[in-house]
C-alpha positions, 0 to 999 in steps of 0.5 A: 334412600341410598345409591347401593351398588348391585347386591353381592351374590353372597347377600342374595344367598342370605336374603333368600335364607331369611326369607325361607327360614323365618316368618319375614316377607320381604327383605331390603338391603343396604351396603350403607345407610344412614339408619335403618329405623329412619328408612323403616318408619318411611316405608312402614306409613305405606299401608300397600308396603308389606309388614314382617319386612326387614330393612338390613344395612352392612353400615349405618352412618347415623345409628339411632339409640334411646334419646339422642344416643347414637349406635356405633357399627363397623364391618362385621356388625348386624344392624337392621330393623323389622317392620311388624304388625302386632296383631298377626301375632295376637298382641293386644295394644296393652302389650306393646310396651313389654315388646322392647324386653321381650325383644331383648329377650329374643336376642338373648335366646339367639345368642345363647343358641349360637354362642351356649357357654356365654354369659348373656343378660338383659338389661332394663329397658332395651339393652342386651349384655355379654360378659358384663358389658353391652353388646347389643341394643334395641329401639322401638318406634311407632310410624306416625300415621299407622297405628298398627305398625311397629319398627324394631330396630336392633344393633348388635356387635357380631364379627366386629371386633372392638379394638376397631372401636373408638375408646369410650365405646371399647370401654363399655362395649363387647362383640361376639367375636370377642367374648362371645367364643363365636365366630359366625356370620351376621346372617346366622344371627340375623335368622336366629333372632328373627325365629326367636322373636317370632316365638317370644312375640307369641308367648308374650300374647299367649302366657305373659307370666312366663315372658316375665319370668324369663325376663327376671332369670337374665335380668342384668340389674337383679339386686344390684343398686341403680339409679333411675333417672326419668326426666326431673325424677330420680329414683335410687334403690336396689333392683328386686325384679321386673314386673309383668308391665315391664316396670323396673322395680326398686326397694328405695329408701321410700319403699317399693318403687316402680319405674316405667321408663328411664335411663340407668345407672349402676351404683354397685 
């Protein structure tokens, strides 16, 4: 929890726009918070708390990524978490493992709507790249006592130039204002991501083959040699595709191998 100041008028306008133009029923805004996912998980366990709810923060002090990773953010970045009940979008539980890639696809589509000339790709399993550098990440978590809900966290570099980032971040990351040729308010990107997410979620439920094809059309790892590490298992090979289950398929020296999860390192 945070003790936020009164919500500025421009933020009130932005919240109204999100509620009018997307499926979201409620927006909770914070000037600063430790982690939007942590707050969303706290709220999601309450059955009386509405789903289709966004937790949106100007700044995160402890943004979270996969594992022990932390997400760096600064003024002008977009950091939010979405509480959803997948059943509302006709998503069977068997499709939940594909939601990370599907959310990444929605983010890519949103960026291309805003910056059509940008080169945007989806890096398995949960990153979005712009001009061959990371622009955003996705973290999906399940509330412990509310099994019918998911929390989808998204961090995206929008108006925050990476010139202000730590050196190790500048070496691997990008932002929409730096490399996308677009200087747009984060709320514009938020609205477009939410629109695209709803469309992609319903497409996953209705036509998973189409979603799988869309993943592969913007697959950042396509035909690249990568190393995937999952615990003590390491697979080295050339990326062939992302299969309908969401697994990364590699051609290794042992043959065709599917990786359901893991950390990816580009070799060439």
